[in-house]
Backbone as CSV, one residue per row, in Angstrom:
resi,resn,N_x,N_y,N_z,CA_x,CA_y,CA_z,C_x,C_y,C_z
1,MET,0.843,-1.192,0.000,0.000,0.000,0.000,0.878,1.241,0.000
2,ASP,0.427,2.272,-0.724,1.144,3.538,-0.722,1.043,4.198,0.648
3,GLY,2.053,4.984,0.970,2.046,5.691,2.244,2.753,7.024,2.129
4,VAL,2.406,7.925,3.026,3.085,9.213,3.151,3.470,9.401,4.607
5,THR,4.736,9.686,4.843,5.182,10.090,6.175,5.299,11.604,6.195
6,VAL,4.624,12.217,7.147,4.703,13.665,7.329,5.767,13.945,8.389
7,ILE,6.896,14.504,7.953,7.938,14.924,8.880,7.547,16.290,9.426
8,THR,7.421,16.398,10.745,6.940,17.640,11.333,7.433,17.754,12.762
9,GLY,6.868,18.697,13.491,7.212,18.902,14.886,5.965,19.221,15.674
10,PRO,6.116,19.545,16.962,4.946,19.889,17.777,4.370,21.237,17.395
11,ARG,3.050,21.339,17.451,2.342,22.605,17.292,2.554,23.263,15.931
12,THR,2.624,22.442,14.894,2.825,22.957,13.538,1.534,23.032,12.735
13,GLY,0.440,22.525,13.283,-0.803,22.435,12.530,-0.979,21.099,11.847
14,ALA,-0.039,20.177,12.057,-0.148,18.859,11.426,-1.379,18.107,11.924
15,GLY,-1.725,18.281,13.196,-2.921,17.625,13.722,-4.179,18.073,12.996
16,HIS,-4.251,19.353,12.687,-5.384,19.889,11.921,-5.414,19.269,10.529
17,LEU,-4.249,19.179,9.893,-4.180,18.558,8.572,-4.663,17.119,8.611
18,PHE,-4.207,16.353,9.591,-4.603,14.946,9.677,-6.107,14.809,9.879
19,ALA,-6.687,15.698,10.672,-8.138,15.656,10.856,-8.865,15.931,9.540
20,LEU,-8.344,16.863,8.749,-8.971,17.182,7.469,-8.801,16.079,6.442
21,LEU,-7.714,15.320,6.542,-7.467,14.264,5.561,-8.537,13.178,5.590
22,ARG,-9.310,13.115,6.662,-10.407,12.138,6.717,-11.469,12.414,5.655
23,ASN,-11.425,13.621,5.075,-12.374,13.932,4.003,-12.066,13.163,2.721
24,PHE,-10.816,12.746,2.534,-10.465,11.963,1.351,-10.941,10.526,1.517
25,GLU,-11.698,10.046,0.549,-12.221,8.688,0.621,-11.102,7.651,0.652
26,ALA,-9.999,7.915,-0.034,-8.942,6.922,-0.178,-7.915,6.944,0.949
27,VAL,-7.984,7.941,1.824,-6.899,8.172,2.780,-7.249,7.662,4.175
28,ALA,-6.275,6.974,4.780,-6.363,6.565,6.185,-5.261,7.305,6.945
29,PRO,-5.596,8.411,7.633,-4.574,9.170,8.350,-4.479,8.736,9.813
30,SER,-3.262,8.735,10.353,-3.075,8.466,11.781,-1.913,9.290,12.296
31,ASP,-2.228,10.309,13.093,-1.147,11.097,13.676,-0.809,10.628,15.086
32,GLY,-1.515,9.601,15.581,-1.263,9.120,16.933,-0.813,7.677,16.998
33,LEU,-0.325,7.148,15.888,0.044,5.734,15.846,1.166,5.408,16.821
34,PHE,2.032,6.384,17.080,3.170,6.141,17.967,3.044,6.930,19.271
35,ALA,1.807,7.203,19.667,1.579,8.002,20.873,2.116,7.322,22.127
36,ASP,2.118,5.996,22.123,2.613,5.262,23.294,4.049,4.794,23.123
37,GLY,4.749,5.354,22.140,6.159,5.026,21.947,6.433,4.358,20.620
38,ALA,7.722,4.150,20.350,8.153,3.621,19.054,8.366,2.117,19.068
39,GLN,8.030,1.450,20.178,8.219,0.017,20.226,7.398,-0.683,19.142
40,ASP,8.058,-1.597,18.429,7.423,-2.360,17.354,6.703,-1.435,16.367
41,ALA,7.406,-0.402,15.946,6.812,0.557,15.015,6.354,-0.126,13.732
42,SER,7.182,-1.037,13.215,6.821,-1.731,11.982,5.541,-2.536,12.154
43,GLY,5.411,-3.204,13.299,4.201,-3.983,13.562,2.971,-3.104,13.667
44,LYS,3.120,-1.949,14.273,1.998,-1.014,14.383,1.550,-0.544,13.006
45,ILE,2.524,-0.278,12.142,2.179,0.167,10.786,1.512,-0.961,10.009
46,ASP,2.025,-2.183,10.163,1.415,-3.347,9.492,-0.053,-3.481,9.884
47,LEU,-0.334,-3.384,11.180,-1.706,-3.519,11.658,-2.580,-2.392,11.138
48,PHE,-2.040,-1.174,11.160,-2.802,-0.027,10.661,-3.100,-0.187,9.170
49,GLU,-2.126,-0.706,8.429,-2.343,-0.918,6.996,-3.417,-1.966,6.751
50,LEU,-3.427,-3.032,7.539,-4.468,-4.056,7.405,-5.853,-3.451,7.657
51,GLU,-5.949,-2.622,8.683,-7.228,-1.967,8.984,-7.636,-1.033,7.850
52,ALA,-6.652,-0.323,7.276,-6.943,0.582,6.167,-7.437,-0.201,4.946
53,ARG,-6.791,-1.315,4.661,-7.226,-2.141,3.525,-8.646,-2.646,3.743
54,ALA,-8.957,-3.031,4.969,-10.299,-3.524,5.276,-11.353,-2.450,5.038
55,GLU,-10.956,-1.195,5.189,-11.864,-0.077,4.953,-11.766,0.436,3.515
56,ARG,-11.044,-0.312,2.680,-10.874,-0.006,1.259,-10.164,1.322,1.024
57,LYS,-9.212,1.611,1.874,-8.356,2.772,1.683,-7.159,2.364,0.832
58,SER,-6.568,3.324,0.143,-5.403,3.019,-0.693,-4.156,3.788,-0.287
59,LEU,-4.288,4.693,0.696,-3.146,5.498,1.119,-3.179,5.686,2.628
60,ILE,-2.082,5.314,3.290,-1.954,5.611,4.713,-1.058,6.838,4.876
61,VAL,-1.385,7.677,5.843,-0.592,8.877,6.121,-0.212,8.854,7.598
62,LEU,1.085,8.879,7.866,1.610,8.782,9.221,2.387,10.044,9.570
63,LYS,2.585,10.256,10.873,3.315,11.445,11.330,4.580,11.031,12.062
64,ALA,5.684,11.730,11.753,6.953,11.492,12.435,7.469,12.803,13.007
65,THR,7.646,12.852,14.324,8.252,14.000,14.982,9.539,13.535,15.651
66,SER,10.258,14.484,16.230,11.524,14.145,16.870,11.345,13.303,18.127
67,ALA,10.106,13.047,18.528,9.855,12.118,19.631,10.189,10.685,19.226
68,LEU,10.250,10.432,17.928,10.615,9.104,17.418,12.128,9.041,17.195
69,PRO,12.768,7.941,17.574,14.194,7.787,17.273,14.440,7.830,15.770
70,ARG,15.521,8.451,15.373,15.790,8.610,13.939,15.946,7.269,13.234
71,GLU,16.535,6.293,13.918,16.708,4.997,13.270,15.366,4.329,13.002
72,VAL,14.379,4.588,13.858,13.038,4.038,13.647,12.385,4.720,12.449
73,VAL,12.516,6.043,12.375,11.935,6.774,11.245,12.542,6.288,9.933
74,GLU,13.865,6.133,9.904,14.530,5.719,8.666,14.173,4.291,8.293
75,ARG,14.232,3.389,9.266,14.034,1.974,8.965,12.560,1.612,8.744
76,ASP,11.693,2.041,9.661,10.321,1.548,9.675,9.324,2.442,8.945
77,LEU,9.681,3.719,8.768,8.774,4.614,8.044,9.317,4.929,6.655
78,LEU,10.373,5.723,6.593,10.855,6.148,5.283,11.375,4.984,4.450
79,GLY,11.877,3.940,5.099,12.389,2.787,4.365,11.334,1.765,3.993
80,ARG,10.094,2.026,4.356,9.010,1.087,4.065,8.653,1.143,2.575
81,PRO,8.462,-0.013,1.926,8.086,0.001,0.507,6.809,0.813,0.261
82,GLY,6.866,1.662,-0.767,5.706,2.471,-1.122,5.564,3.761,-0.337
83,MET,6.507,4.024,0.589,6.398,5.218,1.432,7.035,6.434,0.764
84,ARG,6.336,7.560,0.830,6.871,8.847,0.388,6.940,9.788,1.585
85,THR,7.521,10.961,1.365,7.746,11.897,2.467,7.376,13.318,2.070
86,ILE,6.676,14.005,2.978,6.461,15.441,2.840,6.734,16.081,4.205
87,PHE,6.818,17.409,4.227,7.088,18.130,5.469,5.944,19.087,5.771
88,VAL,5.659,19.256,7.063,4.753,20.304,7.528,5.531,21.156,8.522
89,VAL,5.617,22.452,8.244,6.399,23.353,9.097,5.583,24.590,9.448
90,ARG,6.041,25.256,10.477,5.426,26.517,10.928,6.554,27.468,11.319
91,ARG,6.294,28.754,11.251,7.302,29.721,11.679,7.765,29.359,13.090
92,LEU,9.059,29.324,13.305,9.615,28.730,14.518,9.213,29.442,15.800
93,ILE,9.214,30.746,15.816,8.864,31.455,17.040,7.416,31.185,17.428
94,ASP,6.536,31.120,16.440,5.125,30.846,16.726,4.936,29.411,17.216
95,THR,5.687,28.495,16.627,5.627,27.110,17.073,6.040,27.007,18.534
96,TYR,7.129,27.676,18.868,7.654,27.576,20.230,6.693,28.191,21.246
97,VAL,6.168,29.356,20.960,5.234,29.995,21.880,4.002,29.120,22.071
98,SER,3.488,28.558,20.989,2.336,27.668,21.079,2.663,26.445,21.935
99,LEU,3.860,25.920,21.773,4.282,24.749,22.551,4.387,25.083,24.031
100,VAL,4.978,26.217,24.352,5.125,26.613,25.755,3.755,26.839,26.396
101,LYS,2.853,27.468,25.666,1.496,27.677,26.187,0.797,26.349,26.475
102,ALA,0.824,25.460,25.492,0.135,24.178,25.645,0.746,23.355,26.767
103,THR,2.070,23.409,26.889,2.746,22.649,27.935,2.409,23.201,29.312
104,ALA,2.343,24.518,29.425,2.063,25.149,30.719,0.718,24.723,31.281
105,LEU,-0.264,24.555,30.404,-1.610,24.188,30.842,-1.937,22.717,30.588
106,ASP,-0.978,21.992,29.980,-1.221,20.613,29.557,-2.523,20.541,28.756
107,ALA,-2.646,21.477,27.814,-3.862,21.603,26.996,-3.455,21.564,25.539
108,TRP,-3.858,20.522,24.809,-3.315,20.286,23.475,-4.344,20.349,22.354
109,ARG,-5.615,20.407,22.658,-6.587,20.364,21.565,-7.711,21.393,21.697
110,THR,-8.422,21.433,22.806,-9.673,22.202,22.837,-9.640,23.430,23.745
111,THR,-8.744,23.494,24.710,-8.713,24.624,25.640,-8.359,25.924,24.925
112,ASP,-9.080,26.986,25.248,-8.797,28.296,24.665,-7.546,28.871,25.328
113,LEU,-6.485,29.022,24.551,-5.224,29.540,25.077,-5.008,31.015,24.760
114,THR,-6.002,31.657,24.169,-5.848,33.051,23.742,-5.446,33.976,24.897
115,PRO,-6.076,33.881,26.064,-5.724,34.826,27.128,-4.421,34.502,27.853
116,VAL,-3.827,33.357,27.575,-2.633,32.928,28.295,-1.395,33.644,27.751
117,LYS,-0.600,34.188,28.658,0.682,34.783,28.286,1.789,34.034,29.020
118,VAL,2.905,33.805,28.333,3.990,33.033,28.913,5.272,33.859,28.957
119,LYS,6.149,33.501,29.880,7.460,34.132,29.972,8.476,33.209,29.327
120,LEU,9.295,33.765,28.445,10.233,32.958,27.678,11.670,33.230,28.079
121,ASP,12.489,32.175,27.962,13.922,32.267,28.208,14.647,32.101,26.874
122,ALA,15.468,33.079,26.509,16.126,33.052,25.205,17.090,31.876,25.070
123,GLY,17.745,31.501,26.157,18.670,30.381,26.105,17.967,29.070,25.806
124,ARG,16.858,28.840,26.469,16.082,27.620,26.213,15.544,27.616,24.781
125,PHE,15.083,28.773,24.350,14.582,28.855,22.979,15.692,28.554,21.971
126,ALA,16.889,29.082,22.200,18.004,28.856,21.276,18.339,27.374,21.172
127,THR,18.307,26.672,22.305,18.563,25.226,22.301,17.496,24.493,21.513
128,TRP,16.241,24.845,21.760,15.123,24.227,21.031,15.230,24.513,19.538
129,LEU,15.596,25.735,19.201,15.733,26.138,17.807,16.759,25.259,17.089
130,ASP,17.896,25.054,17.719,18.935,24.202,17.127,18.440,22.776,16.946
131,GLU,17.720,22.275,17.933,17.212,20.902,17.864,16.220,20.732,16.723
132,GLN,15.322,21.698,16.575,14.323,21.610,15.511,14.960,21.699,14.125
133,GLN,15.888,22.612,13.966,16.523,22.749,12.657,17.369,21.523,12.324
134,ALA,17.990,20.926,13.332,18.753,19.702,13.097,17.831,18.547,12.689
135,TRP,16.655,18.479,13.312,15.684,17.424,13.001,15.241,17.513,11.540
136,TYR,14.814,18.678,11.121,14.349,18.842,9.749,15.492,18.703,8.736
137,SER,16.624,19.281,9.048,17.757,19.234,8.112,18.242,17.815,7.874
138,SER,18.203,16.999,8.920,18.675,15.625,8.751,17.843,14.874,7.719
139,TRP,16.530,15.162,7.688,15.667,14.441,6.743,15.675,15.071,5.356
140,THR,15.816,16.382,5.270,15.975,16.958,3.934,17.270,16.457,3.296
141,ASP,18.336,16.360,4.082,19.604,15.822,3.565,19.436,14.365,3.146
142,TRP,18.721,13.610,3.952,18.495,12.184,3.663,17.777,12.023,2.327
143,LEU,16.765,12.822,2.107,15.998,12.742,0.860,16.811,13.238,-0.328
144,GLN,17.519,14.333,-0.155,18.285,14.903,-1.261,19.429,13.998,-1.693
145,ARG,20.034,13.284,-0.750,21.095,12.336,-1.122,20.561,11.229,-2.011
146,ARG,19.289,10.958,-1.897,18.655,9.909,-2.702,17.915,10.483,-3.901
147,ALA,18.075,11.775,-4.122,17.443,12.487,-5.249,15.918,12.432,-5.169
148,TYR,15.387,12.408,-3.939,13.943,12.449,-3.736,13.492,13.898,-3.585
149,PRO,12.266,14.202,-3.965,11.748,15.561,-3.766,11.543,15.869,-2.287
150,VAL,11.481,17.150,-1.972,11.282,17.597,-0.588,10.089,18.558,-0.555
151,PRO,8.860,18.038,-0.671,7.682,18.913,-0.681,7.384,19.438,0.728
152,VAL,6.997,20.699,0.808,6.765,21.342,2.103,5.397,22.020,2.132
153,LEU,4.659,21.763,3.201,3.441,22.510,3.501,3.747,23.452,4.661
154,ARG,3.388,24.727,4.502,3.638,25.713,5.547,2.325,26.092,6.229
155,TYR,2.352,26.079,7.526,1.158,26.346,8.329,0.479,27.648,7.910
156,GLU,1.249,28.711,7.838,0.671,30.038,7.637,-0.014,30.200,6.279
157,THR,0.509,29.562,5.252,-0.033,29.767,3.906,-0.864,28.594,3.390
158,HIS,-0.676,27.415,3.952,-1.330,26.231,3.397,-2.338,25.558,4.324
159,LEU,-2.264,25.836,5.632,-3.127,25.128,6.575,-4.112,26.028,7.302
160,THR,-3.985,27.337,7.157,-4.920,28.261,7.816,-5.874,28.870,6.798
161,VAL,-6.244,28.085,5.830,-7.141,28.499,4.757,-8.368,27.588,4.791
162,PRO,-9.415,27.870,4.004,-10.596,27.008,4.005,-10.257,25.547,3.707
163,VAL,-11.119,24.662,4.186,-10.875,23.213,4.097,-10.550,22.782,2.674
164,GLU,-11.338,23.203,1.722,-11.102,22.778,0.341,-9.712,23.201,-0.131
165,SER,-9.282,24.387,0.239,-7.961,24.874,-0.170,-6.848,24.043,0.464
166,VAL,-7.021,23.675,1.725,-6.025,22.812,2.392,-5.909,21.480,1.656
167,LEU,-7.044,20.894,1.340,-7.029,19.580,0.700,-6.482,19.642,-0.724
168,ARG,-6.780,20.704,-1.427,-6.222,20.854,-2.780,-4.705,21.019,-2.708
169,ARG,-4.253,21.735,-1.712,-2.802,21.885,-1.558,-2.154,20.551,-1.217
170,PHE,-2.795,19.774,-0.347,-2.264,18.450,-0.031,-2.258,17.575,-1.278
171,GLN,-3.332,17.636,-2.040,-3.424,16.870,-3.284,-2.265,17.189,-4.218
172,SER,-1.970,18.471,-4.389,-0.882,18.857,-5.292,0.484,18.523,-4.694
173,THR,0.588,18.538,-3.370,1.857,18.229,-2.719,2.208,16.754,-2.867
174,VAL,1.240,15.867,-2.625,1.540,14.438,-2.763,1.695,14.046,-4.233
175,ALA,1.131,14.848,-5.129,1.351,14.589,-6.555,2.827,14.730,-6.902
176,GLN,3.533,15.581,-6.165,4.972,15.754,-6.391,5.764,14.491,-6.069
177,VAL,5.191,13.628,-5.241,5.881,12.377,-4.900,5.197,11.168,-5.538
178,GLY,4.373,11.440,-6.551,3.830,10.349,-7.359,2.519,9.761,-6.902
179,ILE,1.774,10.468,-6.073,0.500,9.942,-5.575,-0.648,10.806,-6.098
180,SER,-1.637,10.151,-6.688,-2.816,10.853,-7.202,-3.990,10.655,-6.247
181,LEU,-4.654,11.738,-5.917,-5.823,11.686,-5.049,-6.988,12.401,-5.721
182,ARG,-8.163,11.829,-5.559,-9.369,12.477,-6.066,-9.956,13.363,-4.978
183,MET,-10.241,14.607,-5.318,-10.818,15.535,-4.348,-12.206,15.057,-3.910
184,PRO,-12.517,15.183,-2.623,-13.863,14.812,-2.156,-14.909,15.780,-2.676
185,LEU,-16.140,15.300,-2.743,-17.245,16.141,-3.205,-17.816,16.996,-2.075
186,SER,-17.592,16.555,-0.834,-18.059,17.308,0.325,-16.993,17.237,1.411
187,PHE,-17.161,18.053,2.448,-16.130,18.161,3.479,-16.760,18.085,4.870
188,PRO,-17.196,16.891,5.256,-17.859,16.751,6.559,-16.912,16.913,7.748
189,HIS,-15.622,16.693,7.537,-14.658,16.810,8.630,-13.987,18.185,8.569
190,GLU,-14.210,18.992,9.583,-13.760,20.375,9.563,-12.407,20.591,10.216
191,GLY,-11.830,19.582,10.782,-10.520,19.739,11.396,-10.608,20.221,12.824
192,LEU,-9.494,20.733,13.336,-9.410,21.160,14.729,-9.715,22.649,14.868
193,VAL,-10.178,23.016,16.043,-10.438,24.424,16.349,-9.139,25.063,16.836
194,ARG,-8.828,26.224,16.302,-7.608,26.920,16.707,-7.693,27.293,18.184
195,GLN,-6.655,26.947,18.939,-6.654,27.221,20.372,-6.295,28.665,20.712
196,ASP,-5.539,29.297,19.851,-5.047,30.645,20.147,-5.442,31.577,19.003
197,ARG,-6.302,32.538,19.301,-6.789,33.449,18.264,-5.946,34.713,18.162
198,GLU,-5.040,34.924,19.104,-4.152,36.086,19.049,-3.144,35.892,17.926
199,LYS,-3.027,36.864,17.025,-2.155,36.723,15.865,-0.737,37.219,16.120
200,ALA,-0.581,38.284,16.882,0.741,38.872,17.101,1.480,38.128,18.204
201,VAL,2.624,37.565,17.865,3.357,36.767,18.845,3.795,37.603,20.038
202,ALA,4.072,38.881,19.838,4.520,39.735,20.942,3.470,39.846,22.043
203,PHE,2.186,39.742,21.684,1.118,39.857,22.674,0.878,38.555,23.424
204,LYS,1.584,37.496,23.030,1.438,36.204,23.702,2.498,35.985,24.778
205,VAL,3.473,36.890,24.826,4.644,36.704,25.687,4.716,37.833,26.719
206,LYS,4.827,37.452,27.984,4.866,38.438,29.072,6.082,39.358,28.965
207,ASN,7.222,38.781,28.666,8.484,39.526,28.677,9.023,39.753,27.270
208,TRP,8.117,40.102,26.327,8.536,40.197,24.935,9.695,41.159,24.692
209,PRO,9.695,42.386,25.206,10.820,43.297,24.932,12.167,42.697,25.375
210,GLU,12.205,42.122,26.563,13.435,41.502,27.064,13.839,40.308,26.202
211,PHE,12.859,39.480,25.872,13.127,38.281,25.074,13.595,38.660,23.674
212,SER,12.923,39.618,23.041,13.291,40.052,21.695,14.709,40.619,21.669
213,LYS,15.052,41.384,22.680,16.403,41.943,22.774,17.436,40.824,22.892
214,ALA,17.120,39.806,23.674,18.040,38.684,23.853,18.238,37.910,22.552
215,LEU,17.183,37.802,21.742,17.316,37.140,20.436,18.285,37.903,19.550
216,SER,18.156,39.230,19.549,19.056,40.061,18.743,20.498,39.941,19.223
217,GLU,20.684,39.942,20.531,22.028,39.835,21.082,22.678,38.506,20.733
218,ARG,21.884,37.449,20.634,22.399,36.131,20.280,22.529,35.937,18.771
219,GLY,22.019,36.890,18.008,22.092,36.789,16.558,21.180,35.751,15.950
220,ILE,20.062,35.456,16.623,19.166,34.396,16.130,17.772,34.923,15.801
221,GLU,17.606,36.242,15.769,16.278,36.805,15.526,15.749,36.409,14.153
222,LYS,16.594,36.463,13.134,16.156,36.103,11.782,15.756,34.640,11.722
223,ARG,16.527,33.759,12.356,16.188,32.338,12.391,14.873,32.117,13.116
224,ALA,14.668,32.853,14.205,13.465,32.684,15.019,12.201,32.962,14.236
225,PHE,12.265,33.948,13.349,11.085,34.340,12.576,11.030,33.660,11.209
226,GLY,11.870,32.666,11.013,11.880,31.922,9.773,11.363,30.509,9.968
227,TYR,11.644,29.661,8.999,11.211,28.269,9.010,12.425,27.343,9.157
228,PRO,12.206,26.134,9.646,13.340,25.220,9.843,13.968,24.751,8.532
229,ILE,13.186,24.748,7.461,13.728,24.381,6.147,13.090,25.314,5.108
């Protein structure tokens, strides 16, 4: 069976994408297949594929974050016959603030985080920034060494648009890796509700002036407001 591994990170909007993918008749998406760990990852995928076949699906879509060991991702996901790869990314500073908010309240899906403001440490952010860029870079390098395409979906431009637009973008993205999907005629699955309606990142952070100054002093401000790849 054909498959797509979505290389991503926390709080990138990938969960919203996976919820919307249920609108495709042919697609069996699972962003929580490894929620309890990477043990017997291959067996978990085998079982999920059997269930997908029973439901007459032709494409499984899985999620890989840095919570999975790299050797597991390479061997059991990307090395699986019929598997392709795409990326879902979000502007790094927004990803980090969203992650800190969700972690502070242990609220990952439905809690309204709009009124929550967090205090950030530039040193911790810099460490996280390096880790995220290393995670994404390792897989872009892996794909490029094999002359595979590196399709990217960006949260801000591809996932915060109407449902039909998200799905059309996904359709065109997987077409880059050789997979054809028929667009659904209706969209009963609306995806996830945005937890944070505040758009300006500065208004989400208690100590923004201090934090912003520290980013400039460390020379990482441009990286912070960019993407990992």
